MDTraj code that builds the backbone (N, CA, C; nanometers):
import mdtraj as md
import numpy as np

residues = "UNK UNK UNK UNK UNK UNK UNK UNK UNK UNK UNK UNK UNK UNK UNK UNK UNK UNK UNK UNK UNK UNK UNK UNK UNK UNK UNK UNK UNK UNK UNK UNK UNK UNK UNK UNK UNK UNK UNK UNK UNK UNK UNK UNK UNK UNK UNK UNK UNK UNK UNK UNK UNK UNK UNK UNK UNK UNK UNK UNK UNK UNK UNK UNK UNK UNK UNK UNK UNK UNK UNK UNK UNK UNK UNK UNK UNK UNK UNK UNK UNK UNK UNK UNK UNK UNK UNK UNK UNK UNK UNK UNK UNK UNK UNK UNK UNK UNK UNK UNK UNK UNK UNK UNK UNK UNK UNK UNK UNK UNK UNK UNK UNK UNK UNK UNK UNK UNK UNK UNK UNK UNK".split()
xyz = np.array([
    [0.0828, -0.1190, 0.0000],
    [0.0000, 0.0000, 0.0000],
    [0.0869, 0.1248, 0.0000],
    [0.0373, 0.2295, -0.0638],
    [0.1070, 0.3576, -0.0602],
    [0.0899, 0.4192, 0.0792],
    [0.1679, 0.5227, 0.1065],
    [0.1538, 0.5922, 0.2353],
    [0.0123, 0.6466, 0.2512],
    [-0.0433, 0.7059, 0.1458],
    [-0.1788, 0.7607, 0.1550],
    [-0.2807, 0.6509, 0.1844],
    [-0.2654, 0.5365, 0.1205],
    [-0.3568, 0.4245, 0.1464],
    [-0.3427, 0.3746, 0.2899],
    [-0.2198, 0.3702, 0.3405],
    [-0.1962, 0.3281, 0.4793],
    [-0.2635, 0.4249, 0.5773],
    [-0.2522, 0.5544, 0.5506],
    [-0.3110, 0.6561, 0.6388],
    [-0.4630, 0.6489, 0.6334],
    [-0.5191, 0.6311, 0.5154],
    [-0.6641, 0.6175, 0.5040],
    [-0.7127, 0.4950, 0.5825],
    [-0.6414, 0.3846, 0.5707],
    [-0.6779, 0.2631, 0.6449],
    [-0.6653, 0.2856, 0.7954],
    [-0.5634, 0.3606, 0.8383],
    [-0.5429, 0.3892, 0.9798],
    [-0.6572, 0.4746, 1.0346],
    [-0.7027, 0.5717, 0.9564],
    [-0.8153, 0.6577, 0.9953],
    [-0.9407, 0.5727, 1.0160],
    [-0.9673, 0.4844, 0.9221],
    [-1.0840, 0.3963, 0.9342],
    [-1.0698, 0.3036, 1.0565],
    [-0.9493, 0.2519, 1.0773],
    [-0.9230, 0.1642, 1.1920],
    [-0.9415, 0.2385, 1.3240],
    [-0.8979, 0.3643, 1.3288],
    [-0.9144, 0.4457, 1.4491],
    [-1.0626, 0.4595, 1.4842],
    [-1.1441, 0.4926, 1.3836],
    [-1.2874, 0.5080, 1.4106],
    [-1.3513, 0.3764, 1.4527],
    [-1.3136, 0.2668, 1.3888],
    [-1.3672, 0.1358, 1.4287],
    [-1.3318, 0.1063, 1.5746],
    [-1.2109, 0.1413, 1.6144],
    [-1.1668, 0.1190, 1.7525],
    [-1.2414, 0.2110, 1.8492],
    [-1.2689, 0.3342, 1.8087],
    [-1.3450, 0.4264, 1.8935],
    [-1.4858, 0.3704, 1.9175],
    [-1.5487, 0.3203, 1.8136],
    [-1.6834, 0.2646, 1.8239],
    [-1.6837, 0.1391, 1.9117],
    [-1.5832, 0.0551, 1.8955],
    [-1.5742, -0.0714, 1.9697],
    [-1.5150, -0.0549, 2.1094],
    [-1.4708, 0.0668, 2.1422],
    [-1.3993, 0.0922, 2.2689],
    [-1.2784, -0.0022, 2.2820],
    [-1.2085, -0.0185, 2.1708],
    [-1.0924, -0.1073, 2.1607],
    [-0.9670, -0.0277, 2.2000],
    [-0.9368, -0.0303, 2.3288],
    [-0.8258, 0.0514, 2.3791],
    [-0.6901, 0.0011, 2.3304],
    [-0.6777, -0.1267, 2.3021],
    [-0.5508, -0.1803, 2.2510],
    [-0.5179, -0.1178, 2.1162],
    [-0.6155, -0.1154, 2.0266],
    [-0.5935, -0.0550, 1.8952],
    [-0.5726, 0.0952, 1.9078],
    [-0.6515, 0.1618, 1.9912],
    [-0.6338, 0.3058, 2.0093],
    [-0.4936, 0.3376, 2.0598],
    [-0.4417, 0.2584, 2.1507],
    [-0.3045, 0.2793, 2.1994],
    [-0.2029, 0.2600, 2.0881],
    [-0.2278, 0.1649, 1.9984],
    [-0.1338, 0.1342, 1.8906],
    [-0.1319, 0.2415, 1.7823],
    [-0.2466, 0.3001, 1.7477],
    [-0.2518, 0.3939, 1.6350],
    [-0.2183, 0.5378, 1.6733],
    [-0.2151, 0.5674, 1.8042],
    [-0.1810, 0.7022, 1.8504],
    [-0.0421, 0.7015, 1.9132],
    [0.0398, 0.7974, 1.8751],
    [0.1722, 0.8133, 1.9363],
    [0.1555, 0.8532, 2.0824],
    [0.2555, 0.8245, 2.1628],
    [0.2478, 0.8564, 2.3059],
    [0.2251, 1.0057, 2.3301],
    [0.2753, 1.0906, 2.2407],
    [0.2622, 1.2357, 2.2590],
    [0.1313, 1.2907, 2.2012],
    [0.0440, 1.2040, 2.1526],
    [-0.0821, 1.2465, 2.0918],
    [-0.1617, 1.3385, 2.1838],
    [-0.2162, 1.4447, 2.1245],
    [-0.3064, 1.5364, 2.1949],
    [-0.4263, 1.5632, 2.1041],
    [-0.5456, 1.5522, 2.1617],
    [-0.6692, 1.5853, 2.0928],
    [-0.7178, 1.7205, 2.1421],
    [-0.7463, 1.8107, 2.0487],
    [-0.8075, 1.9381, 2.0814],
    [-0.9540, 1.9299, 2.0386],
    [-1.0427, 1.9330, 2.1371],
    [-1.1861, 1.9254, 2.1104],
    [-1.2370, 2.0563, 2.0516],
    [-1.3612, 2.0543, 2.0013],
    [-1.4239, 2.1747, 1.9456],
    [-1.4287, 2.2873, 2.0481],
    [-1.4386, 2.2512, 2.1753],
    [-1.4464, 2.3501, 2.2837],
    [-1.3117, 2.4139, 2.3140],
    [-1.2043, 2.3588, 2.2570],
    [-1.0699, 2.4056, 2.2871],
    [-1.0011, 2.3229, 2.3946],
    [-1.0762, 2.2322, 2.4589],
    [-1.0170, 2.1458, 2.5611],
    [-0.9146, 2.0510, 2.4978],
    [-0.8029, 2.0325, 2.5668],
    [-0.6983, 1.9410, 2.5216],
    [-0.7027, 1.8130, 2.6046],
    [-0.6856, 1.6992, 2.5369],
    [-0.6751, 1.5710, 2.6066],
    [-0.5509, 1.4985, 2.5586],
    [-0.4739, 1.4475, 2.6522],
    [-0.3597, 1.3641, 2.6192],
    [-0.4101, 1.2297, 2.5667],
    [-0.3209, 1.1533, 2.5093],
    [-0.3563, 1.0203, 2.4607],
    [-0.4234, 0.9384, 2.5706],
    [-0.3632, 0.9352, 2.6880],
    [-0.4162, 0.8538, 2.7973],
    [-0.5547, 0.9007, 2.8409],
    [-0.5736, 1.0317, 2.8521],
    [-0.7036, 1.0846, 2.8944],
    [-0.8108, 1.0605, 2.7881],
    [-0.7733, 1.0736, 2.6631],
    [-0.8649, 1.0506, 2.5520],
    [-0.9110, 0.9045, 2.5491],
    [-0.8173, 0.8131, 2.5563],
    [-0.8525, 0.6703, 2.5537],
    [-0.9333, 0.6330, 2.6779],
    [-0.8978, 0.6886, 2.7923],
    [-0.9740, 0.6623, 2.9158],
    [-1.1179, 0.7135, 2.9010],
    [-1.1369, 0.8294, 2.8383],
    [-1.2710, 0.8860, 2.8199],
    [-1.3563, 0.7981, 2.7284],
    [-1.2943, 0.7345, 2.6304],
    [-1.3668, 0.6397, 2.5457],
    [-1.4024, 0.5151, 2.6263],
    [-1.3053, 0.4631, 2.7002],
    [-1.3266, 0.3399, 2.7770],
    [-1.4325, 0.3565, 2.8857],
    [-1.4372, 0.4744, 2.9511],
    [-1.5299, 0.4915, 3.0638],
    [-1.6659, 0.5494, 3.0236],
    [-1.6860, 0.5735, 2.8934],
    [-1.8164, 0.6196, 2.8473],
    [-1.8358, 0.7701, 2.8471],
    [-1.7312, 0.8469, 2.8762],
    [-1.7415, 0.9923, 2.8632],
    [-1.7564, 1.0302, 2.7156],
    [-1.6861, 0.9566, 2.6300],
    [-1.6966, 0.9724, 2.4849],
    [-1.7519, 0.8417, 2.4285],
    [-1.8709, 0.8473, 2.3700],
    [-1.9350, 0.7292, 2.3129],
    [-1.9559, 0.7500, 2.1635],
    [-1.8970, 0.6617, 2.0844],
    [-1.9106, 0.6681, 1.9390],
    [-1.9882, 0.5460, 1.8927],
    [-2.0876, 0.5693, 1.8049],
    [-2.1760, 0.4613, 1.7602],
    [-2.1588, 0.4256, 1.6134],
    [-2.1290, 0.5244, 1.5299],
    [-2.1075, 0.4969, 1.3878],
    [-2.0323, 0.6135, 1.3252],
    [-1.9716, 0.5858, 1.2104],
    [-1.9011, 0.6905, 1.1353],
    [-1.9094, 0.6582, 0.9867],
    [-1.9555, 0.7558, 0.9105],
    [-1.9572, 0.7458, 0.7651],
    [-1.8558, 0.8457, 0.7119],
    [-1.7515, 0.7946, 0.6476],
    [-1.6419, 0.8805, 0.6025],
    [-1.6760, 0.9412, 0.4667],
    [-1.6700, 1.0739, 0.4609],
    [-1.7069, 1.1457, 0.3398],
    [-1.5868, 1.1959, 0.2601],
    [-1.4803, 1.2350, 0.3303],
    [-1.3655, 1.2924, 0.2600],
    [-1.2394, 1.2718, 0.3423],
    [-1.1302, 1.2394, 0.2723],
    [-1.0002, 1.2260, 0.3367],
    [-0.8972, 1.2936, 0.2472],
    [-0.8454, 1.4056, 0.2940],
    [-0.7431, 1.4797, 0.2203],
    [-0.6106, 1.4558, 0.2915],
    [-0.5197, 1.3855, 0.2251],
    [-0.3947, 1.3415, 0.2873],
    [-0.2765, 1.4011, 0.2110],
    [-0.1833, 1.4584, 0.2872],
    [-0.0598, 1.5113, 0.2288],
    [0.0576, 1.4482, 0.3033],
    [0.1458, 1.3830, 0.2279],
    [0.2610, 1.3151, 0.2855],
    [0.3876, 1.3899, 0.2487],
    [0.4752, 1.4112, 0.3479],
    [0.6049, 1.4751, 0.3273],
    [0.7087, 1.3924, 0.4024],
    [0.7643, 1.2933, 0.3355],
    [0.8623, 1.2054, 0.3988],
    [0.7987, 1.1205, 0.5065],
    [0.8491, 1.1359, 0.6304],
    [0.7958, 1.0568, 0.7423],
    [0.6933, 1.1341, 0.8247],
    [0.6421, 1.2438, 0.7671],
    [0.5363, 1.3221, 0.8323],
    [0.4203, 1.3369, 0.7350],
    [0.3014, 1.3534, 0.7897],
    [0.1836, 1.3704, 0.7049],
    [0.0788, 1.4511, 0.7791],
    [-0.0090, 1.5127, 0.7014],
    [-0.1266, 1.5781, 0.7558],
    [-0.2476, 1.5192, 0.6850],
    [-0.3575, 1.5207, 0.7550],
    [-0.4804, 1.4678, 0.6985],
    [-0.5972, 1.5476, 0.7514],
    [-0.6904, 1.5783, 0.6632],
    [-0.8189, 1.6329, 0.7051],
    [-0.9226, 1.5278, 0.6709],
    [-0.9861, 1.4755, 0.7746],
    [-1.0890, 1.3752, 0.7556],
    [-1.2242, 1.4331, 0.7900],
    [-1.3198, 1.4130, 0.7006],
    [-1.4567, 1.4581, 0.7258],
    [-1.5471, 1.3365, 0.7311],
    [-1.6141, 1.3220, 0.8446],
    [-1.6991, 1.2052, 0.8667],
    [-1.8275, 1.2460, 0.9366],
    [-1.9353, 1.1770, 0.9045],
    [-2.0624, 1.1939, 0.9753],
    [-2.0576, 1.0943, 1.0910],
    [-2.0478, 1.1464, 1.2129],
    [-2.0233, 1.0641, 1.3310],
    [-2.1427, 1.0702, 1.4253],
    [-2.1964, 0.9544, 1.4599],
    [-2.3047, 0.9464, 1.5575],
    [-2.2395, 0.9199, 1.6925],
    [-2.2623, 1.0128, 1.7871],
    [-2.1929, 1.0051, 1.9153],
    [-2.2732, 1.0729, 2.0248],
    [-2.2401, 1.0370, 2.1477],
    [-2.2894, 1.1051, 2.2678],
    [-2.1660, 1.1317, 2.3529],
    [-2.1380, 1.2594, 2.3785],
    [-2.0132, 1.2938, 2.4468],
    [-2.0391, 1.3859, 2.5654],
    [-1.9576, 1.3685, 2.6678],
    [-1.9607, 1.4537, 2.7876],
    [-2.1005, 1.4664, 2.8473],
    [-2.1759, 1.3557, 2.8471],
    [-2.3073, 1.3548, 2.9107],
    [-2.4195, 1.4124, 2.8271],
    [-2.3881, 1.4549, 2.7060],
    [-2.4918, 1.5095, 2.6181],
    [-2.5676, 1.3991, 2.5471],
    [-2.6689, 1.4372, 2.4760],
    [-2.7493, 1.3413, 2.4012],
    [-2.6773, 1.2903, 2.2778],
    [-2.7323, 1.1845, 2.2242],
    [-2.6768, 1.1225, 2.1048],
    [-2.7178, 1.2035, 1.9817],
    [-2.6171, 1.2409, 1.9015],
    [-2.6392, 1.3221, 1.7811],
    [-2.5481, 1.2734, 1.6701],
    [-2.5827, 1.3096, 1.5483],
    [-2.4919, 1.2870, 1.4356],
    [-2.4264, 1.4204, 1.4023],
    [-2.2945, 1.4189, 1.4050],
    [-2.2144, 1.5391, 1.3840],
    [-2.1439, 1.5296, 1.2492],
    [-2.1313, 1.6412, 1.1815],
    [-2.0410, 1.6525, 1.0663],
    [-1.9059, 1.6900, 1.1251],
    [-1.8262, 1.5885, 1.1547],
    [-1.7028, 1.6075, 1.2309],
    [-1.5815, 1.6100, 1.1391],
    [-1.5049, 1.7161, 1.1511],
    [-1.3791, 1.7273, 1.0781],
    [-1.2650, 1.7115, 1.1758],
    [-1.1721, 1.6224, 1.1433],
    [-1.0503, 1.6073, 1.2223],
    [-0.9323, 1.6513, 1.1379],
    [-0.8587, 1.7486, 1.1877],
    [-0.7322, 1.7895, 1.1269],
    [-0.6235, 1.7147, 1.2030],
    [-0.5578, 1.6235, 1.1326],
    [-0.4663, 1.5296, 1.1973],
    [-0.3226, 1.5492, 1.1509],
    [-0.2304, 1.5237, 1.2424],
    [-0.0882, 1.5185, 1.2119],
    [-0.0416, 1.3762, 1.2403],
    [0.0450, 1.3271, 1.1536],
    [0.0952, 1.1908, 1.1683],
    [0.2462, 1.1886, 1.1506],
    [0.3061, 1.0822, 1.2050],
    [0.4481, 1.0574, 1.1882],
    [0.4650, 0.9084, 1.1591],
    [0.5645, 0.8768, 1.0764],
    [0.5945, 0.7367, 1.0447],
    [0.7157, 0.6946, 1.1260],
    [0.6943, 0.5930, 1.2118],
    [0.8008, 0.5401, 1.2966],
    [0.8090, 0.3898, 1.2780],
    [0.9294, 0.3420, 1.2515],
    [0.9516, 0.1980, 1.2320],
    [0.8541, 0.1409, 1.1292],
    [0.8294, 0.2199, 1.0240],
    [0.7447, 0.1758, 0.9147],
    [0.5954, 0.1858, 0.9389],
    [0.5550, 0.2403, 1.0537],
    [0.4122, 0.2496, 1.0871],
    [0.3725, 0.3955, 1.1065],
    [0.2583, 0.4328, 1.0491],
    [0.2042, 0.5670, 1.0695],
    [0.1320, 0.5738, 1.2033],
    [0.1499, 0.6860, 1.2741],
    [0.0850, 0.7102, 1.4039],
    [0.0266, 0.8507, 1.4050],
    [-0.0877, 0.8671, 1.4689],
    [-0.1456, 0.9994, 1.4884],
    [-0.0722, 1.0683, 1.6035],
    [-0.0285, 1.1933, 1.5821],
    [0.0396, 1.2685, 1.6884],
    [-0.0464, 1.3826, 1.7430],
    [-0.1410, 1.4297, 1.6632],
    [-0.2280, 1.5385, 1.7080],
    [-0.3552, 1.5376, 1.6255],
    [-0.4646, 1.5830, 1.6885],
    [-0.5913, 1.5956, 1.6189],
    [-0.6632, 1.7189, 1.6715],
    [-0.7267, 1.7909, 1.5816],
    [-0.8094, 1.9046, 1.6189],
    [-0.9462, 1.8828, 1.5576],
    [-1.0486, 1.8801, 1.6432],
    [-1.1844, 1.8540, 1.5990],
    [-1.2597, 1.9821, 1.5726],
    [-1.3394, 1.9818, 1.4675],
    [-1.4296, 2.0918, 1.4366],
    [-1.5469, 2.0339, 1.3576],
    [-1.6425, 2.1188, 1.3262],
    [-1.7520, 2.0744, 1.2407],
    [-1.7315, 2.1320, 1.1006],
    [-1.8040, 2.0760, 1.0062],
    [-1.8002, 2.1275, 0.8689],
    [-1.9405, 2.1342, 0.8128],
])
top = md.Topology()
chain = top.add_chain()
for i, resn in enumerate(residues, 1):
    res = top.add_residue(resn, chain, resSeq=i)
    for name in ("N", "CA", "C"):
        top.add_atom(name, md.element.get_by_symbol(name[0]), res)
traj = md.Trajectory(xyz[None], top)
């Protein structure tokens, strides 16, 4: 697979793991330094983000991927992913969001990892 194909597959795998609350996969696809910036501006470290998925603070039910714009520069990449995500987060009701993730990735030991994500709507 090309780097772009690998990154697209990783994005899909990340969402599948979020829906399944698969913390093993989430730990594998995110670099240790990963930080998520929520729409509210709140920052979560990798550990806090995965814990929030595991404990039900962040609940993901489905994701339909609409667009993936990937740019690769050597062992670094950026991606803008647009997906229709059905979720209930931070005690709110279940809704379908037009969720855009602006992602940064790094390739280490032949594997792409997410290092940062910023969430917004589109």
